[in-house]
C-alpha positions, -999 to +999 in steps of 0.1 A: -001+003-002+006+036-009+025+058+022-007+078+034+011+113+019+011+101-013-025+089-013-051+112-030-081+129-007-103+105-015-082+071-010-069+084+021-102+078+030-111+047+018-079+038+039-093+048+074-127+029+062-113+002+051-090+000+092-123+006+101-150-010+084-127-041+073-165-055+064-177-032+043-171-028+003-156+008+003-146+003-037-177+020-049-163+053-032-134+054-052-151+058-082-181+081-064-158+099-044-136+110-072-161+118-090-181+142-066-147+161-062-142+166-097-178+180-100-176+206-075-139+216-087-151+219-120-179+235-106-158+266-090-137+265-123-166+274-145-182+297-119-152+318-121-166+326-164-199+333-156-190+357-130-170+378-149-202+383-170-220+395-134-237+356-141-249+332-117-246+296-130-287+298-129-290+328-150-262+315-172-285+281-176-312+305-187-295+327-210-279+297-232-314+281-226-332+307-245-299+316-271-307+278-282-341+282-289-328+300-318-349+332-334-364+349-317-346+337-287-375+332-263-394+302-245-425+298-217-412+298-184-424+263-179-399+253-208-372+272-196-374+251-161-374+219-187-346+231-206-325+240-170-344+210-149-350+233-119-385+237-102-406+271-118-402+289-087-364+289-089-371+292-125-391+329-113-362+341-095-339+332-123-364+354-147-367+385-121-329+390-117-321+389-154-352+410-159-340+435-136-305+436-153-324+442-190-309+408-201-344+391-212-381+406-208-416+390-203-447+392-220-481+377-224-478+351-247-500+357-283-513+320-279-524+322-246-533+353-230-528+333-194-494+325-204-462+344-204-431+345-229-393+349-217-374+369-243-336+376-249-330+409-253-301+426-279-277+433-244-291+395-234-280+379-265-244+400-268-237+388-232-246+355-236-227+353-270-196+363-250-199+345-221-208+315-238-176+317-262-153+321-229-170+290-210-164+270-238-129+278-236-130+277-202-139+240-205-117+230-233-089+242-211-103+216-186-105+188-202-071+189-222-060+187-190-066+147-205-054+135-233-077+133-263-081+095-261-091+100-219-112+128-233-132+106-257-132+074-231-142+090-204-171+107-226-181+073-237-179+057-200-200+086-188-226+083-220-231+048-210-236+053-178-259+084-174-280+063-198-286+037-177-291+060-148-319+077-167-337+049-179-367+045-167-376+021-142-398-006-135-436+017-116-424+051-134-395+064-112 
């Protein structure tokens, strides 16, 4: 076994659990623990770019969802919530903040007068185009820590695992 100082944090935690609970299989922690730590580090690195544009991660997601919609860069709030995987309550807070900043507008839906439509303003489109370009540069920088073969293999593994996690389960859950 490696000297404890040469092990990463997850390996040190696993060594302690092996000592304290040799009856429990802690091997999954090697993958799950490292993915969790990596996700935290990646979020920190990604949020640095969002912050340069005065955006939170959630606000960035909303602007991206509107930009991806194509001309005229608008969606209903419920559709935005589905495209960003947040509750409608959280979506309302994000839209309020973006509207105050002049990045989006709200209007009544022409098809359903009770419904609302959220649209990018020209300022919002300019901002998200710049922010997204920097975001992709940042993701490239982070991914370039791996070789192209490693990145390709990792993408394949993550795609397979995620698709199995997201498969419908018996009973509809």
